[in-house]
N, C-alpha and C positions, 0 to 999 in steps of 0.2 A: 141413136145414142143408147148405150147399154145403161142398166141401172147403176152400175159402178161408176161409169163416166158421169152420169147425171149427178150422183152424190158428190163426186169430186168437184164438179163445176159449181155446185151449190154451196160447198163448204166455205166458211169465212171465219176470220179471226174477229173476236168481239172488240169493238171500240170502247173507249172509256165513256162513261156517262158523267153527269155533273149534278151537284146539289148545292143549294143555297145555304150559307151560314152567316150569322150575324157577326160583323166585325166589331171587336171590342179593343180599341187602341190602348196601349200602355203608356202611362206618363203623358197623356195628351195635353195637359195644361201648358207644359213648357216645350211642346213640340215646335221646332223651328222649321217652317215650311211655308210655301206660298198659299194664298187663299184658294187658288185652283186645286192645289194638291190636297188641301184640307177638305174641300168639298168633294173631291173625287174619292176620298177615303171614307165617306159616309155610307151607311146602308149595308145591305147584304153583298157578299162576294160569292163567286162560283168556284167550288173546289171539285177536283176530279174524283170520279168514282171508278177506279180500275176494275176490270172484270176478274172473276175467279177463273183461274186458268189450269188448275190441277189436272183436269181430265180432258182439256181441249185438244183436238187434233190441230196440227199446224199446216194450213194450206199454203203451199208455195208453188210458184210457176215451175215447169220443168227446167227452164234455164237457170233459175235461182238454185234449185236443188242440185243441178249438175255442177254449178259453180262452187257450192258448199262442199260437194264431194271432192272436187279437184283441190280446193284449198285444204281440206282435211288431209289429203294425201301429201301435199307439200309440207304441211306442218309436221306430220309424222316422219317424213323423210329427213327433213332438216334436223329434227330432234335426235334422230338416230345418228346422223352424221356428226353433229356437234358433240353428242354424248360420247362418241368413240374417240374423238380427237384428244381431248384432255379435260380433266376435271375443272380447271380454272374458268372455262367458258360458262359453266353454270352460274358462277357468281357474277361474271361480267355481264351476261345476258339478262340476269335478273335485275341488276342495277340499271341497265339501259331501259328495261321495261318500266321500272319505277320512275326513272327520270322523265320518260316520255309521257307516262300517265300524269305525272305532276305538271308537265308543261301544257297539257290540254287545259289545265286549270290556271294557266298563266303563271305557274311557279317555275321559273327558269333558273338554271345554275350551270356553271361549267363543270366538267368532269373533275377538275382539280379541286374545286370548292366542295364538291360532294365527297371526294376522298378525304379531304381535310375534316369535313364534318363527321365522317365515320371515325376519325381519330379524336373527335371532340375539340378541335382547335380552329374550326372555321368561324368567321365572324358573320357569315352570310345566313340570314334567317331562312331564305329559300332553300339553301343547301341542307339545312337541318330538317326542313320539311320533306325534302326528297329522301333523306335518310330514314325518316319516319315511314315514308312510303315503302322503302326497302324492307323495313320490319313488317309492314302489313303484307307485302308480297310473300315474304318468308313464312308468315303465319298462314297465308292462304294455301301455300304449297304443303306445309306441314299438316294442315287440317283437312286436306282434300279428300281423305278416305271417307269422312263422314261430314257432309255439309248440312248444318242445322242452325238453329237460332244461336246456340252457344258459339259455334265456330265463326259465324258472321259477326257477332258482337266482339269476338276476340280479334278478328282482322281489323275492325274499326278501332278497337282499343289500342292495338299496336300502332295504328296511324296517328291517333290524337291524344294518347295518354300524356305526352309531354307538353303539347301546345294547348289543348282544350279538354282537360280531364273531366270537366263538368258535363261533357256531352257523351261520355263513354259508359258502357255497361247496361244500356237500356235503349229502347226505341224512343224516338222523339215524343215530346209531350207538348208540342206547340205547333201552330200552323207555320209552314214555310212556303216560299214561292220563289220563282225564277224570273228575274227581270222586273222592270216596272218600279224600281226604287225601293227604299227601305221603310216607307211610311205605312203601307198597307198592301194587300195582295190585289187590289182592285184593277190595277193597270198591268199586272204581271203577264208575261208571255206564257207561263204555265204555272198553275197552282196544284201541287200534289194533293192527295187526299187528306181530309181532316185527320188529325192524329188519333182520334178514337178508332179509326178504321185500320190503322197500321198493324197492330198485332195479328188480326185475322188475315190480312193480306200477306204478311210475311210468312205466316204458317202455311198458307196456300202456296206461296212461291217455293218454300222448302219442299213441299210434296211434289210440285212440278219438277224440281231439280233432281228428285229421287227416281224419276221415271227412267225406264231402260228401253223404251220403245221408240226413241227418237234419235236421229243422227246427232252425234256429240256436238259438232260445231253449230248446228241449227238450234239445239236445245240451249247451248251456252249463250248464243246471241239473243234468243228470246228471253231467257232468264235475266240477262244483263239489262235488256230494255225494260222488263217488268220491274226490276229492282230500281232503276232510275226513275220510273214512273211513280212507284210507291214513295221513293225518297225517304227512307225510314229514319234518317238522322238529321239533326240540325245543320251539320257540316260534315264534309268528307264523303259525301255520297258518290261522287264521280270516281274518286280514287279507290274507295272500297268496292264499288261495283265492278271496276276493271280488275281488281285483285280477285274478286269472286269469279270473274270470267276465266282467269288463269287457273283458279282452283278447279273449276269444272272441266277445263281441258285436261288437267292432270288426272282428275277422278275418272274421266272417260278414256284415259290412256292414249289420247292423241299426242300428248307430250309425256315423256317418262323421265327424261334426263335433264332437260334445260327448260327455262322459261322463255319461250319464243316471244319476242317483243311486239306483240300485236298492237299495243298502244302507240308504238312508233308508226305503224301503218295508219292508225286512226288520226294521228297528228298531221299526216300529209294533207288531209282535207277535213278539217274539223267542221266546216259548214255542212258537208255531206253527212257527217256523223250525227250532228245535232238534228239535221233535217230527217234522218232515218229514224231517230227516236220519236220525232213528231209524227211521222208516217205510221210508226207502230201504234201510237196512241189513237190513231184514226182507224185502226183495224186493218192496216196493211203491213204485215210482217216481212214481206220480201225485202224491203229497203234495209232493215237492220241486219238481216242475214247476209245480204249483198255487201253491206259496209264492213262487217266482220270478216267476210271471205276476202274482199279486196285488201283489207288491212293485213290479213294473214299472208297473202302473196307479197305485199310490200315488206312485211316484217322479215320474211324469209330472204328476199333479195338483199335487204339492208343488213340482216344478220350475217349472211354469207360474206358480204364485203368486210364486215367487222372482224369476223373470224379469220379471213384471209390476211387482213392488216396485222392482226396480233400474231398470227403464225409467222408472217414475214419478219416481224420484229424479233420473235423468239429465235428464228434461224440466224439472224444477224448477230444476236447476242452470243449464240453458240460459237461463232467464229471470232468474236471479240474477247471472250472470257477464257483465259487459260488457267485452269485449276483442276485438281484431281476430281474424279467423278463423285467421290464420297465427301467432297468439301462442302461446308455450309454455304459457300458462294452459290452453288447451283440450286440449293434449296431456296435461298433468298431470291435468286433470279426467277425461279418458278412462282414464288409468292407474289412477285411484282405483276404477274399477269392477272392476278385477282385483285391486288391492292397496289396501284401504281404510285402511291404517296406513302412514305414510311418514315419512322424514326427508329432508333436502336431499341427502344423499349418495346414498341409494338412488334417488331421483328422477333425479338427474344421471346416474347410471350406467345406469339402465334406459332413459332417453330420449336418452342421448348428448348432453346439454347441460351447460353449466358449472354449478357449484354456485351461482354468483351468480344465474344465470337461474332455476335451480330454486327458490332461496330467494325470489326476486321473485314467481314464479308462486304459490308457497305462500302468500305474504303476501296476494296478490290474492284467493285462494280463502278465506282466513281472513276478509277483509273482506266477502266475499260470503256468509259463513256456511255455506260448504260444508265447511270444515275447522275443527277446534278443536284446540288444543294439549293433549296428554294429560299432560305432565309440567311441572314448574315450572322456572324459571330460563331462562338463555339458552344454556347449553351442552348439547349432545347432545339438542336438542329433537326431539320426535316429535309428529306430528299425526295425527288420525283423521277419517274421514268417518262421522259418527254414523249417517246414514241407511242406508248400506250395511251397517254392522255390525248395525244393528237388523234389517235384512232377512235377514241371514244367521242371526242368533239366532232370528228368527221361523221360519225354515225348520227349524232344529233343534228348536224347540218343537213344530212340527207333526209332525215325524218321530217324536218321543217320545210323541205323543198316541195311545194305543191305539185301534184301531177300535172 
């Protein structure tokens, strides 16, 4: 064995350590819990101590490295193909990524409710949270040129500003844990580091993400796993961490035109995804790189099916709609590919036309069976493009279908 081979064989990724902390319950006198739970919540608990990774080499098996390279090529190819077809796909794919990332956290909503929430008229709390995740994804893409503390906080703020403003603008200042109930971290499946460690760990992660000596997909997967291990916020870590993954793919130029819905791939096997995070914390990074690579393949397959469905609908509309090429009808038709639920006011604003022109165009599209009215009456009317909503819901169903 050569010296180089021996060094490669001996290379390893550092596992997390643990340290004891004294648990101080809050409001313990009126805590409603069983005696067993109260006894279990006494004494010290063990919090994770993640390693410093800024300068660590990433040891991967040849098979994992090859899979990551193949997945990277598929991501770049799909991004180029979708980017050339039409601009609306950028908005559609970003929305599907946001919806899938939210669904990993059990926040489910139909495509119609998400579209209504974007208009501010949905009664679904989950749909509003998905729209908040769309804002976080948009922030992640917009800030991808320089990923630092400020950009990560901005992604998190875009996600939670409306629903939990007390959590935004800073790293967490309390202990958090995953599983094991809400009383204490003693029975948790994973206890992230004590909050005193978070600033230094996040500064280290930012330096790791700035490196240019690692393959982009590998670096993105490791950074995502480290982010989830540090868990720097009281809430929204999963969705922010997956937005950060998209930001890194864009920064590394694997994606340039669209947001490839990698979260939809992770959604196909969430058990494997969470298991990969556990493996990473044990010093075995192959699992998370494999999970992200497999998710990328699944995302491309599902994304291509979605693009094909939307393209087919657009072609049918071209045969159904008879209007001059310079008519507002065609502009509204194209707008529906991005936003399949509309009213006259939003169409007028988005396309910079009068509400009368918007209403006339909508009426023509209703006649052509492109749009149908979703509510009754003549006031505050809303219309939907059923074919686009069906394509988006079919995308979600495929993402939920386990391999």
